[in-house]
C-alpha positions, 0 to 999 in steps of 0.5 A: 427087401423092397418091392416096387416101393413097398416092403414084403413084410412089416418087420422089414419096414420097421428095420428100415425105419430104425436104421434110417432114424439112427443115421438121420440122428447122427447126420443132424449132429454132423457126425461121420456116418461111416464112423457111426456105422463102424462103431455100431457094427463092432458093438460100441455105439456112441453114447449120448455124452459122446454125441454131445461132446463130439459137436464141441470138439469139431467146432 
């Protein structure tokens, strides 16, 4: 939980940074963030090959 712009615990800050980094990576590859998060939740995240071919398919 954030409190006035700070995190209560260093672990929460690390979790936030990991999630933010994950989402930003997919945004830069112009992928659907909802789909990316859905696949992550069902334990089937995109592989590097899928990320690289996703861009080619959408063009």
